N, C-alpha and C positions, 0 to 999 in steps of 0.2 A: 550101202547106206544112202549115197546119193541117188541111185535108181529108186529105192523104196520112197524116198522125199519126192522125187519128180512125179511118181505114179500117184502119190497121196495128193499132191497139189493139183494134178491133171484130173483126178476124180471129183475133187471139191469143185474146180472150174466147171466141168461138165454138169455136175449136179446144179450148179448155179445158173446155168445157161437155160434150165427149165423154169426158172422162177417166173411168175407171171408179172407183166410189166406194170400192172395196176398196184402193185406192192410198192413201187417206187414213187416218192413225192414228186408232183409236178411243179413246175416252176412257180406257178401261182400259189401253190400250198407251202412253198418253202418258208417264207418269212414267219408266219405264225407258228409253225412246227419248230423251226430253228430257234426262234426267240424263247420259246418254252424250254427247250433243250439247253440252251446256252446259259440258263439260270440255274442249272444243277450245281450244287455245292461243290461237286469234285472239280469244276473248272474255275470257280472263284473269280467270276466277273472277267472273262477274257476279252482280249481284241479279237475280232474276227471279220473276215470279209468273204463273200462268195460271188465270183464274176462269171458272166457268161463268156465262154471261150471264143465265141463268133463275133458277138456284138460289142464286147467289152463293157457291157451294161452290168451295174452293181445290182445283183439279185437280192442280196442281204448283207447287212453290215451291223456290227455291234462293236463301239469304242475303237472304230478302224482308223480314227485319226489321232489316237492317243500313243504316246511314246512308250513302248514296251522293251523288254529284254528279248532279244532274238534267239539267245543261245546258238546252237550250230546252223539254224537257218541263215545265219550271217555268211556262211560259206556259199550261199547263192550268189551274192555280190561278188565273192572272189572269183567263182567259176565264170560268171557273165563278163567280168572285167578280163579274165584270161583269153577268152573267146573275142573280145573286142579288140584288145591290144597286142595279142600275141597270135603267132600262125600255129594252127592246130599240128602241122608237120614238123614244128621245131623240135629239134632233138638237142640233147646236152652231152657234151663230151669233156673229159678230164684228161690230160696229158702231163706225163712228168719226164723231164729232160736232165741230163747232166749239163751243167752250166758252162758257159764259156770261160769262166774263171775257175781255178783249181778249187777243189772242195766245195762245190756249190751244186745244188739241186734246184731246179726251177719247175713249179707246177703251173701249168695253164689251164685254168678252169673256165667254165662258161656259167657259173651259178647253178649247177645241177641241183635240183631241189630234192632228189631221190637217191643220193648215194647211200648204200646200205652197209651197215655195220657187220652184217653176216654174209659170208660169201656164197654160202648154199641158198640163202634167200635172194641174194642178187642174182645168182645164175637161174634160179627158178622163175623169176620175175623180169628177166632181162634188164636189170638195173645195174648201174655201176658199182663195183664192189671196193669198198675202202680197204679191206685186208689185202686183196690182190694188188691194188695200186701201191699200198705202203710197204709191203713185203718185197715186191720187185725193185722199188726204189731203193730200200734198204740194202738189198743185195748188190745193186749196181754201184752205189756209192762206196760200198766196202770194197768191191773188187778194184774200183779206179784209185783207191787209196791205200793199197797195200794191206787191206784187212782192217785198217784204222777207222774209228767212227768218231774221232776227236776233231774238234774245231771245224764242223761242218755248219754251212749256212744254207738254209732253204728260203728261197723267195717264192711268194705265190701271188696270183691274182684269179679272181673269179671263183673264189670259195666263201661259203658261209662260215662265221666265227665258230660255230659249233662244229662244223667238219674239220676245221683246223685243230680245234681242241681234241677232237677224236683221233686225228693223225698222230698228234703229240702223244697221247696216251698210249696208242698202239706202239709207236716207236719207243717210248720211254720203257715199257715192259720188256723190250728186247735190248735195252742198254744203249739206245740211240736217242741223244738229247741235243739235237742241233739248235742252232739260233734261227729263229723263223721270223721273217719280216714280210709285211705286205708291199706290194709294189704295183704300179700300173700294168695294164695288160700290154701295152706297147713295151715296156721294160722288159717283162717277162719274155716276149717274143724276141727282143734283141738279145737277151742273155742267154737264150737257149742254144745248146750246141748239139749235143747227141741224144736221140730219142731212146728213152727207156721203155715206157709202158703207157698205155692208154686204155680207157674204159668208157662206156657210153650207157645212158639211161634211155628209156623209150621215149617215143614222140610225146609231145604235150597231150595229145588226144587221149592216149593211155593213161597217163598220169592223171588227168583231170577226171577220167572215169573212175579210177580207184578213189581218188580224193572224195568224189561225191558219194559213191555207194558206201563207203565205210566211214565216211565223216572224219578223215585224217586232219588232224589239227596242224601239225607242222607243215604239210604239203599245202593246205589252204593259205597258211600264213606266207609262205615262200612264193607261191603262184601269185598272190596278190601283190607282193613286193615287186616281183618281176614285172606285172602288169603296170604298176606304178612307175617304174623306170622306163618302160616302153612307151608309157603316155607322157613322159617328160618331166616326171616329178622324182622326188628322192626315194631311194630303196629303204623306206622307213615307214612307220605307223602314220606319221603325218603325211606321207606321200599317198598311202593307202586310203586314208580319209578324203583326200583331194580326188583321187581316182575314182572312188565310189560316187562322189558328188558329180564329177563329170560324166560318168555313166548314166546316172539318174537324169541329168540335165539333157543329155543328148537324146533321151526318149521324152523329153518335155514332162518330166515327173518332178515334182516338188522335192527337194533334198534338204530343206531346212531343218527338218526334225531328225535328220540322220546323225548319230553319234557313232563312229567307228574308232574304237580304241584298239581293236585288233581285228583280224580278218576270219579268224577261227570261231569266234563267238564264245570264247572261254571268259572273256572279261564281263563282269556284271555291270560295267559302266556303259556298254554298248546300248544304244537305242535306236529302234526303227519304228515304223507305223505299219499295221496290217495293210492299209490302203496303198502305201508306197510300195511294199513288196508285191501285192497283188497286181498292181499296174506293171510292175517290171516283169512279172511272170507272164502276164498277157502279151507284152511286147516281145518277150523271148520266143514264146510259143508260135508267134505269127511272123517270125523272121527266120528263113532257112539257114542263115548263118549260124544260128544257135541250136540246131537240130541235135548236135552231139549233147548239149546241156540235157535236153529232154530224155534222150536215150540213156544217159548215165546216171539219172535219178533212180533210187531203189523202187522197186515194185513190191506192193502189198503182198505179204505172204510167200514171197518168190525170191527176192535178192536183197544183197546189201543190209543196211540197218533195219529194213523192214521185213526181213525173211521170216520173222516169227511174229509179226504184227498181223491182226485182223483175222488169223486163223480161227480163233475161237470168239473174239469180241465182235466181229462183223463179217462172217464168211461170205457174205454176199458182195464184198468189196475186194476179195482176193483177186489179185491180177488187173484190177481196174483203177488203182490208185498208184500214181507215180508222184513221189514227194521226198523232200529233205526233212529229216528228223532233227530234233534239238532237245538237249536235256542240260539243265543246270539245277542245283539244290533249290527247289521252290520255283522252278519253271519247267514247263513242257511246251514245245512248239512243234508245228507240223505245217508244211506249205508245199503246195504243188498243184497237181492235176486229178481230176476224178472223172471217169466215164460214167455218163448216165444216159443210157438208151442212145438216142440219136444226137446227143450233144456231149460236150465236155465243159466242166467248170474248172476255174482257177480258184483255189481257196488258201487262206492263210488263218491259221489258229495261233494265238500267242497267249499262253495261259501263264503269266509270270506272278500271280498273286496266289498261288496255291500254298498249302503248308509245306514245310520242308520235311524231307524223309522219303524213302522208297515207296511206302505204301501210298502215300498221296500222289506221287508221280505215276504210279501204276494205275490209280483210279482215273486220273487226268487222261492218261493215254486211251485207257478203255473207252472213255466217254467220247474222245474225239473219234475213235475208231467207229463207234456206234453212230455217232452223227453222220459221218460219211457213208455209212452203210445205209442211211436212209435214202440216199440219192444214187448210190452206185448200182449200175446195172449194165450188162452188155448190149451192144447194139445188134440185134438179131433181126435181119431183114425179113419182112413177111414174105411167105411163099404164096403166090397167087397161081392157081391151077388155070390152065386155059380151058375155056368152055368147049363142051363137044356137041355137035349137032344131034338134035334129037331124031332118031330114025323115023 
């Protein structure tokens, strides 16, 4: 099945490479054409900006300074913050020890954002496995206490509250109901005595790639909070807001219209502007530090949340658009980069006034695809034959 899909995409890309360049809108003709296109009812007065990828010049804009709901394009801020304040090589470990005091377990965590509830999924994706950790800890404490699971205390540091709840649920199903309490990392280290088990999740770079390609809400939220902590703020939504503001300000981008209630984009209270995000995307593209961000974005008709987009709506754009998708009821967004012959554009579309319902969302997505299809084209160098002397 994968081979068939690969060859189908390859066939489309090959066919597209033969399209004449004159079918693509020139920079000079974009404003009139885009203005007409963005008035379509399917998009319902969106916010939009198109920026030249080399000069940073705004080629076209509509409502680009109005505050709009970002939906999941908010994850761009989370990814950029992670690459700003955390190291791509950073990995996450979780270790469980028998405590120095009788009848105690100690968990030393590093706020691993990707602990899996499924052991098979964990091993397939090289993630830490909660069942593996929990089962080995249960067996060890039982052996050290003559088979008894009564009056056990578990101290933990560096775990998210949801992971603690998942541990409790796993153990409760097996008759283990310890007293669980949070401690500082230094106390957890002091109270650890005999190592039982440990597990590790991948480097931040791999986690970030998955988060962007598949628009993972929990990962984005946790990565943003880790970034907030590294930036010197609290591990909270308030800290995330301050971190996103600091990120924008570091690039000399006005952050006054940013409202970040969460980092995933799920909240309908979030607000950004197309101009703000477009400028950020321009800065990220032109800084080698953020190359991973660009490479992790879904590709039109090929990968991630864009794997089925553009194939029928705008086949000329297949393989030529890298972008983050976003959807809420009444909101469809898309932001990223589009290749257009000898140049690349940065674009942001925030359509947050469309009617509620799947049908309206599908129409809006198709309209955005077709709009980008007007400028998407591969960069095919001209072939110049050497002149031969006339005999």
